[in-house]
N, C-alpha and C positions, 0 to 999 in steps of 0.2 A: 593364646598366644598368636601374636600378629606375625605371619611370615613375610619374608622378602617379597615374595609374588604379590601379597596383599598390599604392601607399601608402593611396589612398583605401579600397580593398577590406580592406587588413589593417586599416586604422583601423576600419572598420565591423564585421569580425569581432572584433576585441578588444573594441568597444563593445558588442557583441551578447553575447559571453562574459560580459563584467562585469554587465551588466543582468539575464542570465540566473541567474549565480551569487548576486546580490542578492535576486531573487525568491525562489529556494529557501531562502536564508538567512533572509528576512523570514518566509516560510512556516514554516520549523523554528522560529523564535523565537517566533512569535505563536500556533502551534498547540498546542491542549490535549491533544495525543497524548502517551500515556506510552509510552516505550520498554521493552520486556519483554525483549528478546533483541537481541544484537549480536554479531557475529563479524567476522573481516577483510573479508568481501565484502557483506555486507546487514545490515539491522537490521529488527527488527519493533517496529511500534507499534499502540497501541489507539486505535481511533476511537470516541469517546464516542458511545454510541448506545442504543437500546431492545434492540437485537439484538447478538449477539457478532459483533464486526467487527474484524479485524485488517488490517493493511496492511505488506507487505514492501517494504522500499525498497533500493536499493544504496547503498552507502556513498559511492562515487564519483559525482560529478555527471555522470551520463550521461543524455542525452536520450532516446535510442531503445534498445529491447530488443536490436535487430540490432547495436548498437554496443558490447553487453557482449562480454566475452570468453567462452570456453566455460566455464571455471571458474565465473565470475558465474552464466551462464545455468544451469548444473548446479545450484548453490546454491539459486538462486531457486525452480526447481522441486522440488528436494528438500523445502525447507520447506514451499512451497505443497501438496505432497502430504501431508505430515504434518499440517499445519493442517486441510486438508479432511477427512481420514480421522478426525482427533481430534474435530473439530466434529460429524461424522456420527456418532459412536460417543457421545459425551458428551452432545450437545443432542438427537437425532434429529430434525432440522430436516425441514421439507417439501422444500426445497431449499437447495444452496449455490450462491451467486452469487460468481463471480470476474471482476473487471472491472480493465481498465488504460486509463486515458484519459490524463491529463497535459496537458490543455489549459491548466489553471490553473497547475499546477506542472509545469514541463517537465522531469521527474526520473523517472527507471524506478521505477514502484511499482505493486503489484498489490493490490487490495482482496479481501478473503475474508470472506464474510458469510454466517452461518447464517441463513436465513429460514424464517418459520413463516406458517401462514394467519392467525395471530391478531395478526401484527405490523401496525402502523399502515398500511403501504404495499403489503402482498402484495396482489396478484400483481405490482404496479408496482415498479420499481426505487426502491430508497431515496432517489433524487433525484427520484423521479415525483411524482405527486398522491397526497396522503393520501387514504386509503380509510375509515378507521376510528379509533376510540381503540384503542389496543393492549390485549390482554388476554393477556399472556404471564405465565407462572409458570416461571422458568427456574432451573435448578441454579446454584450458585455460580461466578461468573465467576473469582474468585480460585482456585478448585480447579482450575477448567479451565486457567487459566495455569500452574499449579503443575505439573499432569501433563503440559501441552504442552511446558513447558521441559525436563522429563524425557526426553521423546521426542526434542526437538530437540539435546539433548546426548548423545545415547546413539549 
């Protein structure tokens, strides 16, 4: 027999799931991120910034990386590895930053950023305190993306 407490808990879980799905939908609809790659498991978007910055998202609405199946985890790491190596080769940055937070967007995603001593925030994180005006002269992001897509698709 189902008790009132079981129904209350089920209701709260359903309510939480709906609110979470709505937050992800609102974020995706209002974000100015351009999708550059998508397959059955993940998609990759561009974060508009002074530095090369990509974000890998799971297609499924998954809250924690540990909740991803092994196929999705492998695909995330495959793409992350390709992106990092390509950023290093193409831009020769001072450092590559990789981050995964998800406090505002409770959806598995990884930020990959090429960092330069001349960017506005270095050595602080891009979410940190601005250190200076950027003095960057970077090669074409469109060409970077074109070459990256060839690598992701091979």
